[in-house]
N, C-alpha and C positions, 0 to 999 in steps of 0.2 A: 665507024658509025656510033659505037658505044661511047667513045671518048667525046664525040661531038654532043651526044645526048646528055652526058654528065656535065659538060661545060654549060650547055643551055640551061639545065636544071639549076646549076650554081648561080648563074646570072639572073635567074628568075626567082631565087629563093628569098625568104624573109631575111636571112642573115646578110645577103648582098645589099638589101635596102638599109639595114642597120649599119653596116660598115660604111656605106656610101654617105649616109647622113652624118655619121660620127666623123668621118674623114673631112667632110665639108666644113663642119664646125671647127675642127682642128686647123685646117688651112686658113680659115678666116682669122684666127688668132695668131697663127704663125706669121702670116703676112703683115698683120697690124704690128706685131712686136718687132719684126725685122725691118720694116720699111716706113712705118707711118706714126710711130709713137711720139708724143710731145716731150716726154721726159719722165724721170722718176716721180712717182706719186708720193705725197707727204707720208702716208702710212708705210709705204714700202721702205723708206729711209729709216723709219723707226723700227720696223721689223728686222732690218739688217742689223741695227744696233742691238736689238734683243738677241739675235742669233750669235752675236759676239759674246753674249753673257748667258749661256744656256743654264736654265734652272728648272725647278718644278712648277713655276708659275710666274705670271706677270700681273701687274695691277689691272690691266684692261683686258686680259685674255688668258685662257689656259695655254699650255705650252706646245701642243702638238704641231701647229702650223709653223712655229718657230724652229722646231727640230727639223721639219721637212725643209724649211728654207736653208738651214745650216747644211743639210745634206746636198741640196741643190747648189749652193755656193761652192761646196767642196768639190762637187763633180764638174760643174760648168763655169764657175767664176761669177763675177759681179756685173756683167753687162746687163743692159735692160732686157735683151732677148733671153739671156740665161735666167734671170730672176723670174721672168714671166712664162717660162717654159712649162713648169708644172701646172699652173692654172690653165694653160691652153690644153694640156693633156687631160686635166680633170674635166674640163668642159666637154671634150669629146667623149669621155667615158660616161658622163652624165646623160648625154644624148643616147648613147648605146644602151644604157640600163633602162632608160625610159621606153625605148623600143622593145627591149626585152620584157618589160612589164606587160606591154600590150600583148606580146606573144603568149606569155604565161596566162593572161586573162582570156585568151582565146581569140584575139583579134587577128585580122589578116593583113595583107600587104598595104592596103590603103590606110588602115588604122595605124599601122606602124609609121607610115610616111607622115600622116597628119600629126601624130604625137611628137615625133622627132622634129618636124618643122615648127611646131608650136614652141618648143624649147629654143630652137635656133632663132626664131623671130621675136622672142620676148626680150625687150630692152634690158631688163635686169640681169638676165643670164649672159647676155653679151658683155655688159658692163662689168659685172662682178668677176668674170673670168678673164678680163683684160689686164687687171692689175693683181699683184700678189697680195693676198690677204687670207684670213681664215674662211672667208665666205665661199670661195670656190670649192673648198673641201667640204663645207657644210652642205652645199647643194648636192655634191656627189654622194656623201654619206646618207643623206635623207633618201635619195633615190635608191641606194643600195639596201638600206633598211626596209624600205617599202617593198622592194622586190623580194626580200627574204620573208616578209610577212605573207605575201602572196603564196610563196612556196609552202609556208607552214600551214596555211589554210587549205591549200590544194592537196598537198602530199602527206601532211601529218608526220613528217620525218623528224624525230626528236633531235637529231644532230644539227638541224638547221637552227635550233634555239641557241646552240653554242656559238655559231657564226653571228647570229643576231646580237648576242651579248657582247661579242668583240666589236661589232660595228657601233652599237650603242655606246660602249665605253670610249671608243675612239672619237665618236661624235661629240660626247661630253668633254673629252680632253681637248677638243678643237674649239668648241663654242658651247657655253652652258645652255643656250637656247634649245639645244637638242633635248633638253629635259622635257620640252613640250611633246616631243614624239613619244617619249617613255610614258608620260602621263596619259596621252591619248591611247597608247597601246594597252595600258592597264584598264582604262575605261572601256575600251573596245572589247577586251576579254570579258569584262563583267556584263556588258550589255548585249552581247551576241551569243550565238550558239557555241562560240569558241571558248565559252567559260569552262568547258570540259577540260581544257588544258590546265586550268587552275587546280585541278585535282591531281596533277602530276608534278614532278619536281622541276620540270623544264623551265617554266617561266621564272621560277625563283633562282634557278641556276643562271639564267640569262641576267637577272638583276644583280646577282653576286659578281658575275664576270664583269659587267659594266661598272659596278662600284669599285672593284679592284683596279681596273684600268684608270678610272677617274680619281682614285684616292690620292695620288701625288698632289693634285691641285687642291684637294681638300686640306691636306696636311700643310701645304704652302700657305693657305689662307689662315689656318690656325696660328701659324708662326709669324704672320704679318698682319695681325689685328683685323682679319677679314677685309683686306684691302679691296678685293674685287667687289664685294657687296657695297662698300662705300663708293666705289667708282660707279656702279650701276645706279645707286641712289642719287648721286650728283648728276649723272647723265639725264635721268628722268626729270628731276626737279629744275635743272638749269639748262643744260645743252639742248634738250628736246622739249622744253616746256611749252613752246609755241605750237607743237603738233596737237591736233585734235583727233577725235574718233572718226570724224568725217574725212579728215586727211588720210587716215589709215584705210578707210573703206574705198574711197575713190582712187587712192594710190594703187590699189590692186589692179584696177583697170589700166591705169597709165603705165605702170611698170611691167605689166605682162603683155602689153599690146592690146588695144581694144578688139583687134581681129581674133583674139584667142578666147574672148569671153564666152562665146557659144560653146567652145570645147570644154572649158573647165566647169561651166555650169552643167553641161551634159554629164560630166564626170561625177558631180554630186548626185545627179539624178540616178546614174548607174548604180552607185553604191547603196542608195537608200530605197529605190523603187523598182529597179530593173529586176526581172525574175532571176537571172543568173548573177547579176551584180550584187544582190543582197547577200550572197554567200561571202562576199569580201567587204561587208559593211564596216568592219573594223578599220579599214583604211579611211573611209569617210569620217569616222569618229575621230581618228588621229588628226585629220585636217581641221575639223570643227573645234577640237580641243585647243589646238594651237591658235586658231582664229579668235576664239572666245577669250582666251587668256590675254592675248595681245590687245584685243579690243578693250577689255576691262582695265588694263593698265592705263589707258587714256592718252599716253604720249608715245606710243610705239611707232617706229618708222615702218612704213608700208613694206619695205624690203625684207623685214624680219620674217615675213610669212612666205617669201618667194620659194624657199627650198621645198615647201609642201606641194607645189603645183605639178611637178612631173607625175605624181600619183593620180591627179585629176586629169591631166592631159591624156594619160594612158587609158583611163576608163572612158573619158568623153569621146575619144577618137573611135572607140568600139561602137558607141551609140550612133555616131554619125555614119560609120561604115554600114551598120545594120539598116539604117534608114535609106541609104543610097541603093540598097538591094531591092527596095520596093519599086513598083512599076513606074510611077510618076515622080520619083524622087532622085533619080540618078544625077540630076543637075546640082544637087546639094554639094557633092564633092568638089565641084568647080567653085561654088559659092563660098566654100570654106578655104580651099587651097589657094586660089588666086589672090584673095585679099591678104592672106598670110604672107605670100611672096612679095606682093607690092608694098605692103606696110613695113615688112621686114627690111626691104631695100631702102625705103624712105627714112626709116628710123635709125638704121645702122650708123650713119655719120653723127647722129646725136649722142650715141653712147660708145662709139669706137673712134679713137683719135686718128682717123684716116684722111681727113681733109687738112690742107694748110689752115692755120688758125684763123686768118682773116676770111678765108672762104667759108670756114665753119660758121663764123659770126654772121655772115650774110645769109648763109643757108638756114640757120636757126631763125633769123629774122623773117625770112620768107615763109617758113612754116609757122611763125607766130609763137615760137617756143622761147619764153623768157628765161634768163639765167636762174638757177634754182639751188637752194640749200635748205637743209632741214635743221641747221644748227644755230639759228638766230644770228647770222652773220651778214654783213653788207657784201654785196657783190658788184662787180664792174661789168665787163663785157662777156665774161665766161661763167658758166655754172661752176660751183665749187669743185665738182669732180674733175674738171679740166684745169681750172685755175691752180689747183694744188699740184700740178705737174710743172709749173713754171717758177723760175727765179732762184732755185736752190744753188746752182753752181755759181751764179753771179754773187749771191750772198756770201758764199764761202770765199770767193776771190776778194770781195770788199773787206771782209773781216780779216783776211790774211794780210792785206796791205796795212791795216791798223796795227796788227800784231807785230809785223816786221818793221814798223816805224819806231818801235820801242827799242831802247838800248839793249844790247845783248844780255847784260846782267839782270835787267828787269824781265826779260822774256822767260827766264827760268822760273820765276815765281808769279807767273800770270796764268789765269784761267779765263775761259769764256762762259758767261752766264746767259743761257737762252731761255726765252719765255715759255716755249712749248716744245713738244717732242719732235715736231717737224723740223724746226730750226736746229735743234740739237742733233738730230739724226743726220741732217744734211751736212752740218759742219764736221761731224765725225767722219762721214763717208768721204768727204773731199779733203780730209785733213792731211793726207800724205801728198796729194797733188799740190796743195796750196800752203803746206807747212803751217799747221795750226796746233795750238796747245790743247790740253784737256778741256772738254766741254762738259758743263754741268747744267742741270735744269731741275726745277721743282715739279715738273709735269709727269704724272703717272710713274712708270717704273724708273725713270731717271731720278725721281726723288729718293727711291729706295737705294739706288746705286750710289747716291750720296755725293759728297764733295771731296773725298779722299783724305789722306793724312798729311799731305804736303801743305805747308803754310804759303799763302799767296799774298803778295803786296798789292798787285793791281788786278782788277777784274774788267774784262771787256764785256760790256752789257749790251744786249740787243733790245731795243725798245725802251720807252720811258716808264714802263710799269705803272701806268695810270698816274704819272707824276709823283710817284713815291720814292724815286731813287735817292733824293736828298734826305729822306727820312732814314734811309739805310746807310748812306755813305756821307762822310764829311766833305769829300772832294768829288765832284762830278763835272765832267766836261765832255761835250759832244765833239767827236772828231771825224765823223763820216755819216753818210746817208746812203742807205741801200735802196735802189729803185729798180722796179721791174714793170714791164708793160702789161703782162697778162695775168700775173699772180693775184692771189687774194688781196683785196685792198688793205687789210691790216698788216700784210707783209710788204707793202709798197710804201715808199718814203719812210722807211724804218730807220730812225736815228740810232747811231751806234756810239756808245759812251765808253770812256775810260774812267773807272771809278776807283777811289782809294780810301783807306781808313774807315773800316766798318764801325758803326756806332755801337754795335753790340757783338758779342761773340757769334761766330758763324753757326755754332750749334744751336743757339737760341733762334737766330733768324731763320734757319732751315726749317724748323718746326712751324714757323708762322707762314711761310710762303708755300707750303705743300699744296699741290693742286692735282687732285684725282678727278679727272673729268674727260 
């Protein structure tokens, strides 16, 4: 009888709900990765190239996610399922920590279920944890740091500051946008009763630990002319120049699922106006700090703020749970949960590659969802997120045929020049399968990796480089055309040239064609 009672308690416990929700999120991604993915994403191929060249930093990112990828590849290999295994696990842990925050804030089973379901039903969390990138770890580390702040406020245990310093350092070493969390934390300490901690050594110990962990990327930037700052400046002024502040604001609703808006707005209310919630106002200030900084920037992508929402989901779910305990408000839990489930199911195929591509196109058309990009690029039938999963292997196969058509003596002194890191990463990734020479590119970290010491007589060039190839080479002839049905339009009908006789030394040309964007 005792054992039955213990089992019943376990299945009814908060942790059972936490584990169930986390496992559900994990299974969603494991199924997608194993049975339904379209192909390697453009950035994944670039990250793989980076993981072959481990260093203290890269033009477009700090190094943590690259080292994690290198570990993943060493353990599990290069299959699509293996590459995306860690993001799937990170998504599951993010859901778990969100529920844990609810529990630490005093929420019950319903609040835990609502908060976890909000993360699962949010399109941005589904999408960002489907492919390998720094973003899946960014979301996880934001949630973990938020949970540690709750513990600091609640328990005043000095040792927690040490763990927070480690998480902040890892967050910065993964993505420098984590700095907004740190600034919000400092502002929250100043503006709330938690300023008492500033009279101790612990916040400063946290800052020193974070700085020490982040310092390798700072050193790398000093040694590379602050390449990452140049990359950010170019991204804001060129790549994302069409984005507006209204895009950023309305994007919060779209990317988080309109059905979650009541939850995260309730979360803001909890931190700033609720009697018990005001004790944790520092978390609300962390969110608002990140929001204001990104809004002031003027060209921020809406997704940049996504990691800050689990802390709002956690608080908002408690407000909703409290309301449902009132006599005439029990219906509210159904009004919140049912739309979350329905919209989550409807939205899932839009952000998870689970439908055959033609079926997806018809499905998006029925929903009235037009292909979308935030990078000033033309689109065809698919949004950039999906289009960037198509065409890479056929590109490598086409370029390989060009390369192998050259005489054996010419192949030794031939390289491939790709316009962007996606092309370069794809050709490198498939180079063993299709027998390709060294690939060089002026895009981001590829520019730093350079063109090598070997002299080359012939260069296989992808694209016409805005018609400038004849300004760089004396001999230019088109020999092939790469076509793909669903890829980005600028990668379709891509001419492939064999070029010879540079008009200037490669050292001079390389400086002119650098592209940090």
